C-alpha positions, 0 to 999 in steps of 0.5 A, a space after each residue: 578304712 573306718 566310716 566317718 561319723 555323721 551328725 546322726 551317729 553322734 546324735 544317737 551316741 549322745 543319747 546313750 552316753 552315761 552322764 556322771 552325776 556324783 562327786 568322785 571321792 576315795 575311789 568311788 561315786 558318792 552323793 554330796 553329804 547333804 543330798 543337795 544337787 544342782 541342774 547341769 544343763 546343755 547350752 546347745 538346747 537347755 536340755 537337763 543333762 543330770 542332777 549333779 551332786 552339789 558338794 559343800 564345805 563338809 564334802 571338801 573336808 571329806 575329799 581332803 581327808 581321803 586324799 591326805 590318807 592316800 598320800 600318807 599311806 604312801 602307795 603313790 607318793 613313795 612309789 618308784 618313778 617307773 611305776 608312777 610313769 606306767 600308771 600315768 601312761 596308762 591313764 593317757 591311753 585310757 583317755 584316748 580309748 574313751 575319746 568318743 565318751 569324753 568328747 560327747 560329755 564335753 560337747 553336751 556340757 559346754 557346747 563345743 563342736 564334737 570335732 574340736 572337743 574329741 580331736 583337739 581337747 581330748 587329744 591334748 589332754 591325753 598328750 599332756 598327761 603322757 608328757 608328764 608321765 614321760 618326765 617322771 623318771 627324768 627328773 633328778 635331785 641335785 647337789 648344790 656347789 659349796 666349799 670343800 668342807 660342806 655338802 648341800 643336797 637338793 631333794 625334790 619331794 611331793 608337797 601332799 595334797 593339792 587342791 585344783 580349781 579349773 574353769 568352765 572353759 576347756 574343763 578337761 584339758 585344764 584338768 589335765 594341766 593340773 592333774 598331771 604335774 601334780 600326780 607325776 611327782 607324787 601328790 594327791 589332788 583334789 580337783 573342783 570343776 566348774 559347776 557349768 561344766 563338771 562332767 568330764 572331770 568327774 569321769 576322769 577320776 574313775 579312769 584314774 583309778 582304773 589306770 592304777 591310781 590308789 583311791 583317794 589320790 584323784 578326787 573330784 567334787 563339783 560345787 555350787 558358787 555360794 560354797 566355793 570359799 570352803 575350797 580354800 580353807 582345809 588346812 590339810 592341803 598344801 598347795 592351791 592351783 587355780 585358774 578362774 576369773 577376778 570375782 572367784 579370785 577375790 572370794 578366795 583371797 580372804 581364805 588364802 591371805 593368812 596362809 600366804 602371809 604365814 608362809 612368807 614370814 617363815 620364808 623370811 625367817 629362813 632367809 634371815 632377811 628383814 621384812 620389806 617395808 615400801 618407802 613412804 611418799 
């Protein structure tokens, strides 16, 4: 039976843990193009964990372009379901193999007790990715019911590049909620972690490539608050998936409103329905 790790054991391991400092783009760790960084401090005692790359709009464009190139290359988007399943199952296994490291990064970065970070958050993140991996080859297209003189088929295909934003709390677990379903169906993902807790998101990008995802498929770029609006701007991204507070939603809304209205107009044209006008009081 393995000995139970003590506080001193975890403290010693924390001193040796490798803290990621750079954005993860196109399968490699890179500095922000501007060279800017921001301090990542532990809420436990205020210690400086790392000077993390502070990505700006040009870095968002770089990550989105790399993700788009990876998608259009088709290595992941057109891979057989069994191949995507194999890679995601391997990613789930790698997360389990690196449970101590990921748990420590989570604890140092957001102050959560190591027992909860390692045994709950890391475990659930691996289980989430495994769940969607197992579902990959169990999602079918459909033939819709029609008259005898017509055939209507429903074909499911990936959208392209998905932009995902996660909050500071549960950073690894919520990143897995965003990454797993998007990757399972063949999309590429650009992930923006919260600047308060970016470390596990930066680490999981490298684990994803190690598992077999193509370079550019997963990308993580931490960004400071003043530079966040660009995350909603690049036209290369087909979908935005966000979990955050009202203030950040209000910041992103102007950039997204035009796209939402455009998509709504297209949907009405497809359905040949008139625009809805609320009744005046």
